[in-house]
C-alpha positions in Angstrom: 0.0 0.0 0.0 1.5 3.4 -1.0 2.4 5.9 1.7 0.0 8.8 2.0 1.2 12.4 1.9 -0.9 15.4 2.7 0.4 18.6 1.0 -1.0 21.9 2.3 -0.3 24.7 -0.2 -2.3 27.6 -1.4 -0.6 28.1 -4.7 -2.4 25.8 -7.2 0.5 25.4 -9.6 2.9 24.4 -6.8 0.3 22.1 -5.3 -0.3 20.3 -8.7 3.5 20.1 -9.4 4.3 18.5 -6.0 1.3 16.1 -6.3 2.4 15.1 -9.8 6.1 14.5 -8.8 5.2 12.5 -5.7 2.4 10.5 -7.3 4.7 9.5 -10.2 7.1 8.1 -7.6 4.5 5.9 -6.0 2.9 8.0 -3.3 -0.8 8.7 -2.7 -1.0 12.5 -2.5 -3.9 14.4 -0.9 -3.8 18.1 -1.2 -5.4 21.0 0.8 -5.6 24.7 0.0 -5.5 26.0 3.5 -4.8 25.0 7.1 -8.4 24.3 8.0 -8.9 22.0 5.0 -5.6 20.4 5.8 -6.5 19.6 9.4 -9.9 18.2 8.3 -8.2 15.9 5.7 -5.7 14.8 8.3 -8.6 13.7 10.6 -10.3 11.9 7.7 -7.4 9.8 6.5 -4.4 7.8 7.7 -1.6 10.2 6.7 2.1 9.2 6.9 3.6 12.6 6.1 2.3 16.2 6.1 4.1 18.7 4.0 3.2 22.3 4.9 3.7 25.7 3.2 4.4 28.3 5.9 2.3 31.2 4.4 -1.3 30.0 4.1 -4.4 32.1 3.6 -6.0 31.3 6.9 -3.1 30.5 9.3 0.6 29.7 9.2 2.2 26.4 8.7 3.9 26.8 12.1 0.4 26.9 13.7 -0.7 23.9 11.8 2.4 22.0 12.8 1.8 22.8 16.5 -1.8 21.6 16.2 -0.7 18.4 14.6 1.8 17.7 17.3 -0.5 18.5 20.2 -3.1 15.8 19.0 -2.1 12.4 20.3 -3.8 10.7 17.3 -1.0 12.2 15.2 2.0 11.0 17.2 3.2 8.9 14.2 2.6 11.6 11.5 5.8 13.1 10.2 5.8 16.8 9.2 8.0 18.7 6.8 7.9 22.3 5.5 8.2 23.3 1.9 8.5 27.1 1.7 10.0 30.0 -0.1 11.1 31.4 3.3 14.8 30.5 3.9 16.0 29.4 7.3 19.5 29.4 8.8 21.3 26.1 9.9 20.8 27.1 13.5 17.0 27.6 13.0 16.9 24.3 11.1 18.5 22.5 14.1 15.8 24.1 16.4 13.0 23.0 14.1 14.3 19.4 14.0 14.4 19.3 17.8 10.8 20.4 17.8 9.8 17.5 15.6 10.1 18.9 12.0 11.6 16.2 9.8 12.9 18.5 7.1 12.7 22.0 5.7 12.7 22.2 1.9 13.2 25.6 0.3 11.4 26.7 -2.9 12.3 26.6 -5.7 13.3 23.0 -5.3 14.9 20.3 -7.4 12.3 17.6 -8.3 14.7 14.7 -7.6 15.9 16.3 -4.3 12.3 16.6 -3.2 11.7 12.9 -3.8 14.9 11.9 -2.1 14.0 13.9 1.0 10.5 12.5 1.1 11.9 9.0 0.8 14.4 9.6 3.6 11.6 10.9 5.9 9.4 7.9 5.1 12.2 5.4 5.3 11.7 4.4 1.7 14.8 3.3 -0.1 13.5 2.9 -3.7 15.4 4.7 -6.4 13.7 7.7 -8.0 11.3 6.7 -10.8 12.5 7.6 -14.3 16.0 8.3 -13.0 19.1 6.0 -13.1 20.6 7.6 -10.0 20.3 5.5 -6.9 19.3 7.1 -3.6 22.2 7.7 -1.3 21.6 8.6 2.3 22.9 12.0 3.3 
């Protein structure tokens, strides 16, 4: 059974691109336009990974992350950010200590996105349509 990823992103083009990339690599991808919709979809389905944009129309990705982590039903759900907002290495260390699995900056490389998602989910398959093997970082 494919791993399920919930991607919360208000930009339709980015949402569709990420869905296409991850779906073509064997994941089931559910998308949401805003935080409220994302939290609702998280309650309705058994999600393995939530990828959050930080700037959403109704709230911030930070707030959604906090709500996910406070709910004991989500203790096994992994969370990553995919955002245009850059972060320092020091801030990234703090985020990881708080439970964020990864912070991916837009614009992103398609293969790098897939590699990072695979690392988060413990999936060691090579990237579809690419002869390069995944190598752990």
